[in-house]
N, C-alpha and C positions, 0 to 999 in steps of 0.2 A: 329290664330296658332293653337287650339283644333282641326280643323277642318284639316290641313294639318297631324295632328295626325293620326288622324282616318282613314286616308287614306292609311297612309302608313303602321298601323298595321293589314290589308292583305296583307302585300307585304314580300317572304320571300324572302332577299336580295342576300344571295347568297356574291359570290366578288364585292363588291360596290365600285362603282370611284363617289367622290362627286369635280366636277369642280368649282374653281373659289369659295376655302373654304375659303380664310381670314382668320380668327380664329377658322374657327372652327365650327362655332355657326350651318350649317345645318347638320354638321357631327354629334354634337353630338345629334339635332334631330334624328336620323335617330338611332344612338346607342340605345336610351330609347325608337323608337317606332319600328320599323321595328319587323316582327314578327321573325326574326331571321338572320343571319348572320355570314356570313365565317370569313370575314376580311371586315374593309372599310380603305379604301387609298383618303385622300383629298390631290387635287394641286391647287395650285395659283403662281402667278409669281412673289408676293412681298416674300422678305427673310424672313424680321423682323416677318411678320404675320405668316408665317409659323414655329416658330422659337416655336413663344407666342402658336399656335396652340400645337403642340409636350408637349410646356412643360404643358400645359393646360389635355390636352386630350389623349395624345400619350401615348399607351398601348400593349401588346403582340400583339391582334388582329385590334390597328388602330395607323395609322401611317400618316405624312404631308411628303409630296414632291414639293420642289420649282421646276415648269414645268410651259411651253408655252402651253396653252392648243390647240394656232393650231395647233402645231405639238408635239405630245407626245410622249413620248416611250415607249411606253404602245406595243406590240404587239395585229396583227386582233386577236377580236370576246376573247380577254382576262375576261372580267368583265361580268355578270349575270346582275346587274343594273349601270345603267350610273343616276346622279342629278344634276341640276343646280339650285340654288335659289339666287332670288333676284340679279343677275349679269349679263346679258343680256344687261343691259344699262351703265355695264364696258366694253366692248369688243370692240375690234376695230376692229372684224371682223364675227361676231356674227354665220353666214353660216358656217365659216368655223371650227371653234368651234364645233357647232352641228354635222358636218358631221365627224369629229376626234370622235367625243362622239361615235355615231354611228359606227364606223367604230372599236373601241376597244370592242363596244358590242354583245355577243353571240346571235344568231338567238333566237329568244323568248325572249330574255331579255327583263325589264324593262330601259324603256324609261322615264323620271321624271323631268320633268319642273315645275317649281313656279315664277312665274314673275310676280308682282303689275304693273298696268296700269290707265293709266291719264282718261279712261272711268267713271269720278266720279258720283255714284247717289244722292251724296246729297249735302248738303254746307259745311259740315263738313269733309267731305272727300275731297273736294277740294281745302281745306287748307291743308292737306299733301300731295296733286298732284302739287299744287303750289308751296310748300314751299321745295320740292324736286326739282322740273323744276328749282328753285329762287337757290339754294347750287348747283345742277349742273354746269351752267352759270357761277358760279362761279369759280368751280373748274376746267371748260374748256380755259377759261380764265389766270386760274395759270398754264397750261400745261398737269392739271390731268386729265384722261383718265375720264368722266364721262357726257356720252351723254343724251339727253331728254327720260322722263316715255315714254317708248314706249304705242302706242295703243292697245287695245286689238287686235285687227283684223290684226294689225303688227304681235304677237305673232300667231294667228293662222295661219296665212301666212307661219311663220318661218317652226312650226311644220307640216304644208302639204305640204313642200317642204322635209319634210323628208323621207316622205313615210310609215308611222309607222303603224301597224295593228294593229286592237281595240283599236283604239285610244278614249280615254275618258277626257272631260273638265272637270272643278269642278271652278266655280266661288264662291269666299271665299268674302266674305262683311261684314266689323264690322259694323252691325246696333244695336247691343243692347249696348254697352257699351256708358257711356255718356261723349257727346262729351264737357262740360264746367266741366269735372272733374278736380281737384285744382292737381292734382299731374300730371296726364300730361300734361297740360297748361302751368306748372312750365318747367318741361322738356324741350318742344316743344321753349320758350322761352331763357333756356339754347342756347338752338340749334340754334336758331335767334343770338345768341352775338356769338357765336361761329364759323358763317358763317362771319356773320360779319366784327367780328374780323380778320376771314380769306382774307378778299377782301380790306383790309388794303390799301395795297403797289398798287392794281390797279390805274389805270388812274382812272378807270369810279367807282372808292368808291364813289363818295354822290350817284350815281342814284343806286348802290346797296344796300347801308345802306337806302337811303328811300322805295326801295321795299319791306328791312326786316323792315322795321316799319310798314307798308302798311299790311304786312304781320301777326306783332305782333298785330295791331288793330282789322284783321279781327279775329284772334284767339280768341279776348277775346269777338269779336262781335256774331259769330257763334259756335267754339270751333272746335274743329278737332276729326276727326275719322281716323283710320288707312286706306291706300291706297287700292282701291280693287285687287284681285291677281286672275291672271288665274293658274291652276293647271294643267299641261295635264301628263296625264299618258298613255303609248302606248309601245307597242312591235317591237319589229328589226323582 
């Protein structure tokens, strides 16, 4: 995340739109790290998440709205910067959302995408990728919109279809942290417990439970590092 923060510090955001903001985690990173901004608006389809985002972060120049990113209420070319972080795999129609983001972006405005991908380069990274995939499969069986983690090339292809100019790609990986850090391992064990409990109502519960225990064993054998992330910054 520190690498993403450094990239943001070079951008004067102007009027900023954060898409699929959920509770405003990336919006907070924008607030703290952009060189400057006039206004930040975060949108998400989940009403409770938007309420929590407004309660935690809402202020004069920062607000959060319930809105479907596939059909935004904003006028054409009404933002200087548009962003989406760690959310492409939660969208039912990625191309539609990205096109809407481009529609509301001013010519010359900054288009920022930050998304994890499944092309891990270490065993510890692969642990996090596999855990994420397992959680996505459980959620999908429960009827929640949680797709598989994208391959890096899939993200590149979506960006290419946007026709952005001056596009730059930054690969960010967690290469320095201790994969066997006790605090991280403990938190991920809690995640495994939470996902296993979530799966209890499913017919496939035993299968998901077994996969969770395989992941737990892997966690203690090789540890975990964050999933690799691709950040793309381009201009309309």
